[in-house]
Backbone bond lengths (Angstrom), bond angles and torsions (degrees), N, CA, C in turn:
res aa  C-N    CA-C-N  psi(-1)  N-CA   C-N-CA  omega(-1)  CA-C   N-CA-C  phi
1 X - - - 1.418 - - 1.511 106.56 -
2 X 1.324 114.52 142.41 1.388 122.37 -177.00 1.547 105.30 -83.06
3 X 1.269 116.01 166.37 1.541 124.58 -179.05 1.519 106.34 -62.20
4 X 1.450 114.27 -41.02 1.476 117.33 -174.90 1.561 109.27 -67.20
5 X 1.319 116.03 -40.12 1.459 121.66 -177.37 1.528 105.20 -68.72
6 X 1.218 120.91 -39.42 1.566 118.94 177.42 1.390 112.33 -63.38
7 X 1.360 121.55 -39.27 1.503 125.69 178.49 1.492 106.92 -63.10
8 X 1.438 124.05 -40.16 1.382 123.60 -174.08 1.485 110.90 -70.91
9 X 1.346 118.95 -39.86 1.427 123.54 172.94 1.405 113.99 -62.85
10 X 1.341 121.32 -38.75 1.422 123.14 178.34 1.470 110.92 -71.96
11 X 1.293 119.58 -38.29 1.508 124.10 176.23 1.552 110.15 -65.00
12 X 1.247 116.48 -44.74 1.481 115.12 172.25 1.452 116.73 -59.85
13 X 1.378 118.90 -39.82 1.346 122.01 -179.49 1.614 109.34 -69.95
14 X 1.285 113.41 -32.08 1.466 111.20 176.67 1.541 115.87 -72.03
15 X 1.336 112.81 -34.75 1.371 120.85 175.00 1.469 114.01 -59.82
16 X 1.411 115.71 -47.94 1.499 126.12 -176.25 1.604 101.39 -61.98
17 X 1.340 116.98 -41.51 1.535 114.71 -172.82 1.561 105.18 -71.45
18 X 1.312 120.99 -40.34 1.442 121.40 -177.76 1.588 107.63 -62.08
19 X 1.314 117.58 -44.92 1.447 114.33 -178.97 1.520 113.09 -66.40
20 X 1.307 118.74 -43.21 1.399 121.37 173.45 1.611 112.00 -53.33
21 X 1.274 118.79 -48.02 1.414 123.35 -179.56 1.618 113.39 -62.34
22 X 1.385 113.02 -36.28 1.526 118.11 172.58 1.512 112.40 -62.57
23 X 1.287 112.14 -44.80 1.508 117.64 -178.52 1.502 108.72 -62.18
24 X 1.315 115.73 -47.20 1.544 118.79 -177.36 1.571 106.66 -62.38
25 X 1.281 115.71 -48.19 1.538 117.99 -178.01 1.505 106.79 -55.59
26 X 1.373 122.40 -41.83 1.390 124.05 -176.02 1.556 111.33 -66.27
27 X 1.362 118.84 -37.33 1.435 121.68 178.11 1.523 108.28 -67.86
28 X 1.294 120.40 -46.18 1.459 122.25 174.63 1.449 111.44 -54.99
29 X 1.337 124.76 -47.76 1.398 129.42 -176.19 1.506 114.16 -63.09
30 X 1.291 111.34 -31.41 1.614 112.58 -176.88 1.466 111.21 -80.42
31 X 1.441 118.37 -18.93 1.297 115.71 172.78 1.555 118.17 -106.23
32 X 1.376 112.28 26.31 1.409 120.05 -176.07 1.524 112.82 -73.71
33 X 1.331 118.02 167.37 1.507 120.45 170.27 1.429 114.66 -47.06
34 X 1.391 114.15 -44.34 1.492 117.21 -173.14 1.514 111.02 -59.24
35 X 1.328 116.25 -38.51 1.520 120.59 179.58 1.520 108.16 -66.60
36 X 1.298 116.37 -38.35 1.483 116.45 -179.31 1.533 109.37 -73.25
37 X 1.290 123.41 -26.76 1.460 127.35 173.85 1.375 111.38 -60.77
38 X 1.319 121.30 -26.65 1.628 122.92 177.22 1.483 107.42 -78.02
39 X 1.226 124.75 -7.98 1.507 125.11 -177.66 1.585 106.03 -113.87
40 X 1.304 114.55 167.31 1.408 122.76 174.07 1.546 111.32 -149.93
41 X 1.298 114.03 149.00 1.507 115.00 173.01 1.501 115.11 -72.09
42 X 1.333 114.06 130.80 1.420 117.18 -177.12 1.493 107.66 -124.62
43 X 1.322 117.15 111.35 1.483 125.22 -177.68 1.603 111.77 -78.20
44 X 1.243 113.47 144.70 1.471 122.71 174.87 1.487 120.55 71.61
45 X 1.549 114.45 20.76 1.400 113.25 176.65 1.549 110.29 -116.11
46 X 1.352 122.63 -7.43 1.413 123.31 -171.92 1.617 111.21 -73.37
47 X 1.173 121.83 142.97 1.489 120.95 166.00 1.477 110.25 -74.91
48 X 1.339 117.64 157.29 1.450 125.34 177.71 1.517 109.30 -43.61
49 X 1.290 118.26 129.60 1.506 123.89 174.55 1.534 113.92 71.86
50 X 1.315 117.84 8.98 1.495 122.25 -177.01 1.487 110.60 -116.52
51 X 1.298 118.22 5.15 1.614 116.58 178.56 1.493 112.67 -68.64
52 X 1.319 117.25 158.73 1.430 122.55 -175.80 1.551 104.53 -86.65
53 X 1.197 122.74 -39.52 1.466 119.34 176.03 1.592 108.89 -178.13
54 X 1.258 116.32 173.64 1.503 123.42 177.88 1.484 115.05 57.03
55 X 1.302 121.42 64.89 1.457 128.90 179.21 1.540 115.04 -89.43
56 X 1.307 115.12 24.63 1.379 121.72 175.63 1.570 116.28 76.94
57 X 1.346 116.84 -172.14 1.398 125.40 -174.04 1.545 102.81 -56.35
58 X 1.403 110.29 142.10 1.437 119.77 172.44 1.603 113.16 80.12
59 X 1.353 117.62 6.05 1.365 120.29 176.01 1.541 107.00 -127.31
60 X 1.346 113.74 164.15 1.442 119.29 177.71 1.514 114.33 -102.57
61 X 1.248 117.33 -55.97 1.514 120.44 -176.80 1.471 113.96 -171.32
62 X 1.335 115.57 -142.80 1.463 116.47 -175.54 1.511 119.87 -48.04
63 X 1.259 110.52 133.93 1.471 117.68 177.27 1.590 117.92 80.26
64 X 1.238 112.93 9.98 1.481 121.14 -171.27 1.605 115.79 -103.68
65 X 1.352 116.17 0.42 1.482 118.05 178.81 1.514 103.92 -65.76
66 X 1.301 112.54 153.78 1.491 122.50 -173.99 1.484 114.38 -101.02
67 X 1.324 117.21 -24.77 1.440 122.64 -171.06 1.474 108.73 -143.58
68 X 1.386 120.67 150.69 1.368 125.81 173.46 1.481 115.28 -54.59
69 X 1.235 116.59 132.10 1.426 123.41 -179.35 1.492 121.23 61.62
70 X 1.348 110.53 28.17 1.489 117.64 -176.05 1.509 109.90 -59.42
71 X 1.344 114.28 126.50 1.466 119.95 -168.02 1.492 120.52 -68.45
72 X 1.330 113.60 -20.97 1.351 115.55 173.11 1.501 123.43 -100.93
73 X 1.371 110.70 12.91 1.568 122.22 170.64 1.479 108.89 -108.45
74 X 1.255 111.68 152.72 1.457 113.43 -175.99 1.565 109.90 -134.74
75 X 1.438 112.61 171.92 1.495 116.13 -177.43 1.595 98.53 -144.42
76 X 1.260 114.22 147.80 1.419 119.14 176.86 1.532 109.55 -78.48
77 X 1.295 117.45 128.70 1.572 122.07 178.68 1.553 105.45 -127.77
78 X 1.336 114.55 169.86 1.388 122.45 170.13 1.530 113.47 -56.44
79 X 1.312 117.82 130.98 1.496 121.67 -176.58 1.495 105.03 -59.99
80 X 1.380 109.45 134.12 1.401 118.25 178.43 1.471 117.71 93.89
81 X 1.350 118.83 -1.41 1.508 122.02 -172.27 1.597 111.29 -109.38
82 X 1.438 112.93 -17.69 1.395 111.30 -168.63 1.535 120.12 -62.47
83 X 1.352 115.22 -41.01 1.453 114.82 -176.22 1.508 111.05 -84.46
84 X 1.263 121.80 1.17 1.600 125.20 172.95 1.537 107.37 -103.03
85 X 1.430 120.92 -5.93 1.414 115.79 176.30 1.548 115.30 -71.95
86 X 1.246 115.99 124.82 1.439 118.49 -179.66 1.576 107.52 -95.79
87 X 1.359 109.61 137.49 1.534 117.79 -179.12 1.599 102.95 -125.04
88 X 1.345 109.29 179.34 1.490 118.83 -176.46 1.548 108.42 -54.39
89 X 1.339 115.95 141.36 1.365 121.01 -177.38 1.572 120.41 83.50
90 X 1.310 115.14 6.33 1.458 121.75 -176.96 1.473 114.12 76.11
91 X 1.412 119.59 9.03 1.398 125.76 -179.34 1.533 110.54 -79.57
92 X 1.372 119.26 163.99 1.455 120.96 179.34 1.490 105.97 -128.71
93 X 1.371 111.10 166.95 1.503 115.12 172.40 1.391 115.85 -75.18
94 X 1.260 118.60 167.69 1.578 124.50 -174.98 1.455 111.06 -136.48
95 X 1.426 115.13 145.13 1.488 118.49 175.18 1.446 111.80 -79.45
96 X 1.370 120.26 0.92 1.556 130.25 179.19 1.343 111.19 -124.20
97 X 1.350 120.73 149.67 1.457 124.57 178.69 1.417 109.61 -62.39
98 X 1.326 122.45 140.59 1.409 130.88 179.11 1.487 111.10 -105.31
99 X 1.385 115.81 159.37 1.436 121.17 169.90 1.470 118.43 -94.03
100 X 1.322 117.63 4.24 1.467 123.51 -174.25 1.545 110.14 -85.21
101 X 1.282 114.83 160.51 1.488 120.64 174.38 1.485 114.00 47.63
102 X 1.229 118.85 42.14 1.462 119.01 176.39 1.586 108.43 -87.07
103 X 1.274 118.11 153.67 1.572 118.66 -175.52 1.392 104.00 -77.00
104 X 1.407 108.79 151.27 1.519 117.27 -178.93 1.512 107.21 -67.55
């Protein structure tokens, strides 16, 4: 291999490494605490099986709520929107767990 060919291979490898590093950094940044700070847990707004986590006693985590708008299950929503979200029956979301609509 000539010196020029070696430099091209080396440059291509460096470029590939830089692109991979940039993509990895982007993935880490998007799941950072700052991104989570723009969301808040909103209780009582998830449809059955669509909660993000913590659906109360007898459940494990995401997707385990048993009824629509289960009060002790939550979904991440845009910060500042939870308590103004209207759901069936004129009810709203809550920043705290609720005792309504719990499964039998």
